[in-house]
VMD Tcl script that draws the C-alpha trace (Angstrom):
set ca {
  {-10.36 35.12 -24.56}
  {-9.78 35.95 -20.45}
  {-12.86 36.41 -18.31}
  {-12.29 37.67 -14.60}
  {-14.22 36.99 -11.55}
  {-14.47 38.86 -8.75}
  {-15.79 36.40 -6.14}
  {-16.01 35.22 -2.80}
  {-14.48 31.89 -2.11}
  {-17.02 29.15 -2.40}
  {-17.19 26.51 0.02}
  {-17.95 23.05 -0.99}
  {-21.81 22.96 -0.08}
  {-22.74 25.51 -2.29}
  {-20.95 23.70 -5.66}
  {-21.73 20.64 -6.81}
  {-19.28 19.01 -9.12}
  {-20.16 16.52 -12.09}
  {-20.20 13.06 -10.56}
  {-17.50 10.73 -12.03}
  {-15.04 13.96 -12.60}
  {-11.94 13.03 -11.57}
  {-9.54 15.30 -10.17}
  {-6.03 15.61 -9.20}
  {-4.52 18.09 -6.43}
  {-1.40 18.26 -7.45}
  {1.46 20.34 -4.55}
  {5.40 20.78 -5.91}
  {6.96 20.28 -2.72}
  {10.41 21.61 -1.15}
  {11.19 21.60 3.15}
  {7.66 22.06 3.41}
  {6.82 19.95 6.80}
  {5.53 22.62 8.23}
  {2.87 23.30 6.21}
  {2.13 20.30 3.95}
  {0.40 18.02 6.40}
  {-2.56 21.09 6.61}
  {-2.54 21.79 2.78}
  {-3.32 17.80 2.53}
  {-5.55 18.31 4.72}
  {-7.56 21.38 4.17}
  {-7.83 19.65 0.20}
  {-9.10 16.39 1.24}
  {-11.86 18.63 2.94}
  {-12.57 20.77 0.13}
  {-12.18 18.32 -2.57}
  {-13.47 14.25 -0.59}
  {-13.18 12.76 -4.50}
  {-10.02 13.93 -5.36}
  {-6.76 12.44 -5.57}
  {-3.95 14.36 -3.58}
  {-0.53 14.10 -5.10}
  {2.93 15.61 -3.22}
  {5.81 15.65 -5.04}
  {9.13 16.10 -3.46}
  {11.74 17.90 -5.36}
  {14.75 17.03 -2.58}
  {13.57 18.23 1.03}
  {16.17 18.12 3.58}
  {13.43 17.95 6.66}
  {10.45 15.72 7.03}
  {8.00 16.87 4.08}
  {7.25 13.43 2.68}
  {6.44 11.86 6.19}
  {4.56 14.40 6.59}
  {2.91 14.27 3.40}
  {2.44 10.29 3.72}
  {1.10 10.72 7.32}
  {-1.68 13.60 6.02}
  {-2.85 10.88 3.05}
  {-1.09 12.14 -0.11}
  {0.39 10.12 -2.72}
  {4.01 11.37 -3.06}
  {5.96 11.11 -5.69}
  {9.82 12.43 -5.96}
  {11.83 14.51 -8.97}
  {15.38 14.47 -8.46}
  {15.68 17.59 -10.53}
  {15.79 20.95 -8.83}
  {13.49 23.36 -9.77}
  {9.92 23.85 -9.59}
  {9.38 23.73 -13.56}
  {10.81 20.15 -13.39}
  {8.43 19.28 -10.84}
  {5.53 20.48 -12.75}
  {6.58 18.82 -16.07}
  {6.91 15.37 -13.78}
  {3.82 15.79 -12.46}
  {2.18 16.68 -15.70}
  {3.76 14.07 -17.50}
  {2.66 11.09 -14.58}
  {-0.63 12.08 -13.39}
  {-3.79 11.42 -15.58}
  {-6.79 13.45 -14.36}
  {-10.10 15.12 -15.88}
  {-9.04 17.99 -13.94}
  {-5.84 19.10 -12.54}
  {-5.39 21.81 -9.26}
  {-2.39 22.70 -8.81}
  {-1.42 24.62 -5.80}
  {1.85 25.20 -3.67}
  {2.79 22.99 -0.38}
  {2.79 26.49 1.97}
  {-0.21 26.76 3.12}
  {-0.71 30.30 1.85}
  {-4.17 29.20 -0.44}
  {-7.30 28.85 -0.02}
  {-8.78 25.68 -0.33}
  {-12.72 26.28 -0.01}
  {-12.20 28.21 -3.42}
  {-11.36 25.34 -5.64}
  {-14.47 23.50 -6.05}
  {-15.66 27.02 -7.02}
  {-12.58 27.30 -9.51}
  {-13.18 23.16 -10.76}
  {-16.91 24.27 -11.43}
  {-16.87 27.40 -12.99}
  {-13.64 25.43 -15.52}
  {-16.45 22.68 -16.21}
  {-19.61 24.64 -16.37}
  {-17.60 27.23 -18.86}
  {-15.33 24.40 -20.72}
  {-12.51 26.53 -19.61}
  {-8.83 25.12 -19.88}
  {-7.19 27.42 -16.97}
  {-8.29 28.98 -14.09}
  {-6.06 31.04 -12.14}
  {-6.39 32.17 -8.63}
  {-5.38 35.47 -8.46}
  {-4.64 36.08 -4.74}
  {-6.17 39.12 -2.46}
  {-3.56 38.62 0.71}
  {-5.68 38.47 4.08}
  {-2.70 40.06 6.06}
  {-0.13 42.00 5.87}
  {2.83 39.30 5.68}
  {1.10 37.39 3.30}
  {2.69 39.00 0.58}
  {6.23 40.72 1.02}
  {6.03 44.15 -1.05}
  {9.07 43.21 -2.92}
  {6.96 40.12 -4.18}
  {3.89 42.38 -4.63}
  {6.02 45.15 -6.99}
  {7.56 42.42 -8.54}
  {4.56 40.52 -10.17}
  {2.83 43.87 -11.08}
  {6.13 44.73 -13.18}
  {6.64 41.32 -14.77}
  {2.49 41.14 -15.06}
  {3.09 44.23 -17.28}
  {5.61 42.98 -19.75}
  {3.38 40.05 -21.09}
  {0.68 42.34 -20.84}
  {2.69 44.47 -23.39}
  {4.62 41.74 -25.12}
  {1.39 39.25 -25.51}
  {-1.68 41.92 -25.41}
  {-3.76 40.25 -22.47}
  {-4.52 41.24 -18.81}
  {-4.04 39.16 -16.32}
  {-3.14 40.88 -12.92}
  {-1.65 37.98 -11.18}
  {0.48 36.01 -13.17}
  {2.50 34.50 -10.73}
  {0.20 33.00 -8.98}
  {0.86 29.47 -7.77}
  {-2.79 28.04 -7.65}
  {-4.53 27.12 -10.76}
  {-7.12 24.74 -12.16}
  {-6.20 23.43 -15.70}
  {-8.07 20.95 -18.06}
  {-6.75 17.57 -19.07}
  {-5.84 19.14 -22.94}
  {-4.05 22.04 -20.91}
  {-1.43 19.89 -19.39}
  {-1.17 17.14 -22.19}
  {-0.75 20.02 -24.76}
  {1.90 21.75 -22.37}
  {5.26 21.42 -23.35}
  {6.84 22.84 -19.93}
  {10.17 24.15 -21.01}
  {11.08 26.06 -17.72}
  {13.01 24.98 -14.47}
  {12.12 27.29 -11.68}
  {9.23 29.57 -10.52}
  {9.47 31.19 -14.41}
  {6.76 27.88 -14.69}
  {4.18 29.96 -14.04}
  {4.84 32.33 -16.91}
  {4.79 29.64 -19.18}
  {1.88 28.42 -18.18}
  {0.26 31.73 -18.98}
  {1.84 32.81 -21.98}
  {0.95 29.04 -23.02}
  {-2.41 29.60 -22.64}
  {-2.39 33.41 -24.24}
  {-0.20 31.86 -27.44}
  {-2.85 29.17 -28.32}
  {-6.11 31.47 -27.43}
  {-7.30 28.99 -25.01}
  {-10.20 30.12 -22.89}
  {-9.02 30.97 -19.62}
  {-10.23 32.63 -16.18}
  {-8.94 34.86 -13.37}
  {-10.71 34.00 -9.81}
  {-9.85 36.62 -6.56}
  {-8.61 34.01 -4.18}
  {-7.52 34.69 -0.16}
  {-3.90 34.25 0.53}
  {-2.54 33.80 3.77}
  {0.82 34.41 5.44}
  {2.64 30.84 6.10}
  {2.31 29.22 8.82}
  {4.95 29.03 11.46}
  {8.16 27.05 10.63}
  {7.81 27.33 7.08}
  {10.39 29.97 5.07}
  {9.48 31.33 0.97}
  {11.75 29.48 -1.42}
  {11.40 32.27 -3.92}
  {13.95 34.78 -3.87}
  {12.75 38.34 -5.10}
  {15.51 39.31 -7.29}
  {17.42 36.46 -8.54}
  {14.05 34.65 -9.25}
  {12.65 38.21 -10.92}
  {15.19 38.38 -13.20}
  {14.88 34.44 -14.30}
  {11.06 35.49 -14.93}
  {12.26 38.17 -16.76}
  {14.67 36.41 -19.26}
  {11.96 33.52 -19.77}
  {9.54 36.73 -20.34}
  {12.26 37.72 -22.99}
  {13.08 34.26 -24.35}
  {9.17 33.87 -24.68}
  {8.88 37.12 -26.79}
  {11.77 35.91 -29.27}
  {10.48 32.51 -29.89}
  {6.79 32.98 -29.79}
  {6.63 36.29 -31.64}
  {9.62 36.56 -33.68}
  {8.73 39.39 -35.89}
  {8.16 42.10 -33.53}
  {11.44 40.80 -31.42}
  {13.28 41.08 -34.55}
  {11.83 43.52 -35.91}
  {12.99 45.61 -32.91}
  {16.22 44.17 -33.20}
  {16.52 45.23 -36.20}
  {15.17 49.05 -35.89}
  {17.72 49.36 -33.24}
  {20.46 48.28 -35.77}
  {19.46 50.69 -38.65}
  {19.17 53.66 -36.49}
  {23.05 53.16 -35.09}
  {24.18 52.67 -38.87}
  {22.69 56.20 -39.76}
  {23.50 57.65 -36.72}
  {27.35 56.66 -37.13}
  {27.16 57.26 -40.89}
  {25.95 60.64 -40.69}
  {29.41 61.89 -40.37}
  {31.07 59.87 -43.43}
  {27.91 61.29 -46.03}
  {28.74 65.07 -44.19}
  {32.22 64.74 -45.43}
  {31.91 62.81 -48.51}
  {29.54 65.25 -49.89}
  {31.99 68.06 -48.50}
  {35.18 67.06 -50.04}
  {34.45 63.82 -52.17}
  {36.48 61.79 -50.30}
  {35.77 59.02 -47.17}
  {38.62 59.75 -44.82}
  {36.57 57.60 -42.18}
  {36.97 54.19 -43.50}
  {36.78 52.14 -40.77}
  {33.89 54.32 -39.53}
  {32.32 53.72 -42.92}
  {32.96 50.09 -42.42}
  {31.06 49.46 -39.43}
  {27.79 51.90 -40.43}
  {27.85 49.36 -43.35}
  {28.20 46.48 -41.30}
  {25.56 47.42 -38.72}
  {23.01 47.95 -41.55}
  {23.74 44.52 -43.18}
  {22.79 43.21 -39.34}
  {19.31 45.17 -39.41}
  {18.53 43.30 -42.73}
  {19.97 40.11 -41.70}
  {17.96 40.48 -38.23}
  {14.62 41.57 -40.36}
  {14.95 38.62 -42.46}
  {15.70 36.22 -39.47}
  {11.93 37.49 -38.06}
  {10.29 36.31 -41.44}
  {11.53 32.86 -41.22}
  {11.08 32.32 -37.65}
  {7.87 33.83 -37.28}
  {7.00 31.06 -40.43}
  {8.48 28.35 -38.10}
  {6.52 29.44 -34.85}
  {3.29 29.63 -36.31}
  {3.50 26.03 -38.04}
  {4.85 25.25 -34.61}
  {1.86 26.98 -32.86}
  {-0.48 25.11 -35.06}
  {1.02 21.77 -34.40}
  {0.15 22.51 -30.31}
  {-3.17 23.34 -31.36}
  {-3.68 20.36 -33.12}
  {-2.19 18.45 -30.11}
  {-4.45 20.61 -27.73}
  {-7.65 19.89 -29.82}
  {-7.00 15.70 -29.96}
  {-8.24 16.04 -26.42}
  {-11.86 17.28 -25.14}
  {-12.72 19.82 -23.82}
  {-13.78 19.56 -19.88}
  {-17.37 17.85 -19.55}
  {-17.41 16.27 -22.96}
  {-15.68 13.33 -22.28}
  {-18.79 12.05 -19.89}
}
mol new
graphics top color blue
foreach p $ca { graphics top sphere $p radius 0.5 }
foreach p [lrange $ca 0 end-1] q [lrange $ca 1 end] { graphics top cylinder $p $q radius 0.2 }
display resetview
């Protein structure tokens, strides 16, 4: 289930969160000395009762000192890559609701209470902040185009429609976080988060939130082409592992058609002369046909395995209460 809301960001004065709700704001960070203090202060103002965690990923500047000065709880992950940091944060931190945000001061802190209230009231497992740029410099054209392409791939493969699968602004339930395997290592982690929710058919929502330009002195760590290719590769791997029947059916069809095309001259010569002079071509066509059937059988077997894995992940997910049910 996907709920999409196009709404103006709500302020803390308009939204009353449930009493006793343990909220953790988690911020993966790399070389964000210029912005991290602002991020911590903004979310401290928007969510006064939340604990704010900043996990540093081998920063070369004063990110750790700036985060501590602003009042954040600071952790360290030495394996390089955003995926490693998210995995560490999800494992270390225990809360009812998790607000994940990038440390670049581009996301809108006042939107957080409304996103949390929606998560709890509607018993959702993830609310994604779909970015609406407020300044021309906020969203580079290459990033915008890449996001549309990658979002389109996910829609085609997994059959659901998100507008912004690469958003770093997300609110999670505890059962989402504790059932998420977190296998990615870099910026492709957002894609894995999205596919995880779709594969387990979790109730999720997408809310439009303002998106601002980075403050002066802060630079993006995302490489449009390198990271775009890595994300596209991740989508392909997730397609193979989560939809093996469809993936290997495509591979099987490719080999089947190729085998038929190669074998046409062989059969034509055989029917005309009764001979098979192109023996290597005949062997190649036979090998391709065998690969086609092997691919189809692989898809059938792996589809059964994937179903078992999905059932296990679903049971793990269901072992935790829905947001608001544990109080």
